[in-house]
C-alpha positions as CSV (number, residue, x, y, z in Angstrom):
1,M,-45.9,-35.0,-32.3
2,I,-46.0,-35.3,-28.8
3,R,-41.9,-34.2,-28.3
4,F,-42.9,-31.3,-30.6
5,T,-45.7,-30.2,-28.1
6,L,-43.4,-30.9,-25.1
7,L,-40.7,-28.6,-26.0
8,I,-43.6,-25.9,-27.1
9,A,-44.6,-26.3,-23.6
10,L,-41.0,-26.1,-22.0
11,L,-40.4,-23.4,-23.8
12,C,-43.8,-21.3,-22.9
13,G,-42.8,-22.6,-19.8
14,G,-39.7,-20.9,-19.8
15,A,-40.6,-17.5,-20.9
16,L,-43.5,-17.5,-17.8
17,A,-40.8,-18.3,-15.6
18,V,-38.6,-15.5,-16.9
19,L,-41.5,-13.0,-16.6
20,A,-41.7,-14.1,-13.3
21,Q,-38.2,-13.5,-12.0
22,K,-36.7,-10.6,-10.1
23,P,-36.1,-7.4,-12.0
24,A,-32.9,-7.4,-13.9
25,A,-30.7,-5.4,-11.4
26,Q,-31.1,-8.1,-9.1
27,T,-30.5,-11.2,-11.3
28,K,-27.3,-12.8,-13.0
29,K,-27.9,-12.9,-16.8
30,Q,-28.1,-15.4,-18.7
31,P,-25.0,-16.6,-21.0
32,C,-26.7,-16.5,-24.0
33,A,-29.1,-13.5,-23.4
34,D,-27.3,-11.2,-26.2
35,A,-27.5,-14.0,-28.8
36,Q,-29.2,-12.4,-32.1
37,N,-29.3,-14.8,-34.5
38,Q,-28.9,-18.9,-34.6
39,S,-25.6,-18.9,-35.4
40,E,-25.2,-16.9,-32.4
41,M,-26.8,-19.0,-30.3
42,N,-25.3,-22.3,-31.8
43,R,-21.8,-20.4,-31.0
44,C,-22.8,-19.1,-27.5
45,A,-23.9,-23.0,-26.4
46,A,-21.2,-24.2,-27.7
47,D,-19.0,-21.8,-25.5
48,E,-20.8,-22.8,-22.4
49,Y,-20.6,-26.5,-22.8
50,K,-16.6,-25.7,-23.4
51,K,-16.5,-23.8,-20.2
52,A,-18.7,-26.6,-18.6
53,D,-16.0,-29.2,-19.6
54,A,-13.0,-27.5,-18.8
55,E,-14.8,-27.3,-15.0
56,L,-15.6,-31.1,-15.0
57,N,-12.0,-31.9,-16.4
58,K,-10.3,-29.7,-13.3
59,V,-12.0,-31.4,-10.4
60,Y,-11.7,-34.6,-11.8
61,Q,-7.7,-33.9,-12.4
62,Q,-7.9,-33.0,-8.6
63,L,-10.4,-36.1,-7.6
64,L,-7.7,-38.6,-9.3
65,P,-4.7,-37.7,-6.8
66,K,-6.7,-38.1,-3.4
67,L,-7.9,-41.9,-4.2
68,E,-5.9,-45.2,-4.1
69,A,-5.2,-46.9,-7.2
70,P,-8.0,-49.2,-7.3
71,H,-10.4,-46.8,-6.6
72,K,-8.4,-44.9,-9.1
73,E,-9.5,-47.4,-11.6
74,K,-12.8,-47.6,-11.1
75,L,-13.1,-43.7,-11.3
76,K,-11.8,-43.7,-14.8
77,T,-14.2,-46.7,-16.0
78,A,-16.7,-44.8,-14.9
79,Q,-15.6,-41.6,-16.3
80,R,-15.7,-43.2,-19.8
81,A,-18.8,-44.8,-19.5
82,W,-20.2,-41.6,-18.1
83,L,-18.8,-39.6,-21.4
84,A,-20.5,-42.8,-23.3
85,F,-23.7,-41.8,-21.8
86,R,-23.6,-38.2,-22.3
87,D,-22.5,-38.1,-25.8
88,A,-25.7,-40.9,-26.7
89,H,-28.0,-39.0,-24.1
90,C,-27.6,-35.5,-26.0
91,D,-27.6,-37.3,-29.3
92,Y,-30.9,-38.8,-28.5
93,E,-32.3,-35.6,-27.3
94,A,-31.2,-33.1,-30.1
95,F,-32.4,-36.2,-32.9
96,I,-35.7,-34.4,-33.0
97,F,-33.6,-31.6,-34.9
98,D,-31.5,-33.5,-36.8
99,G,-30.4,-31.5,-39.8
100,G,-31.9,-28.2,-38.7
101,T,-30.4,-25.3,-37.5
102,M,-31.3,-25.7,-34.0
103,Q,-29.3,-29.0,-33.6
104,P,-26.1,-27.6,-32.7
105,L,-28.0,-25.5,-30.0
106,I,-30.0,-28.7,-28.4
107,Q,-26.8,-30.7,-28.5
108,Y,-24.7,-28.5,-26.3
109,S,-27.3,-26.8,-24.4
110,C,-27.6,-31.0,-23.0
111,M,-24.0,-31.6,-23.1
112,E,-23.5,-28.8,-20.4
113,A,-26.4,-29.4,-18.7
114,V,-25.0,-33.2,-18.6
115,T,-21.6,-32.3,-18.0
116,R,-23.0,-29.7,-15.0
117,D,-24.4,-32.6,-13.4
118,R,-21.7,-34.8,-13.7
119,T,-19.0,-32.1,-11.9
120,K,-21.3,-31.9,-9.1
121,Q,-20.8,-35.7,-8.3
122,L,-17.3,-35.5,-9.0
123,R,-17.3,-32.5,-6.8
124,A,-19.0,-34.1,-3.9
125,S,-16.7,-37.1,-4.3
126,L,-13.7,-34.6,-4.0
127,Q,-15.3,-33.0,-0.9
128,E,-15.6,-36.6,0.6
129,N,-12.2,-38.2,-0.3
130,S,-10.7,-34.5,1.0
131,K,-11.6,-35.4,4.6
């Protein structure tokens, strides 16, 4: 019940944030804003996750050749652990919707957000190792 209340509060807070934004001509269009039903929202969230994952893989592949062999192995170990964390964490986040039509949306949205965060970390490491 607490999680449901928190979800409602987050959704309401998000709606207020949207209302407080600049006029549409001055803001970037949200990727899934045109989705008309749950199936479209789920598909769009999956597509956004795939884009985030492709970007992560691109940055990861750029970083690997910049590292010495032992450092490279540490990154590979960290990346495997991070993948396990991401999947488990997003399974946890989506569990409350398990079996429901919103579950894929929550799962993919979580995976996109966590993946984008990891991409920022890897990009910072890439910049540090490119000096």
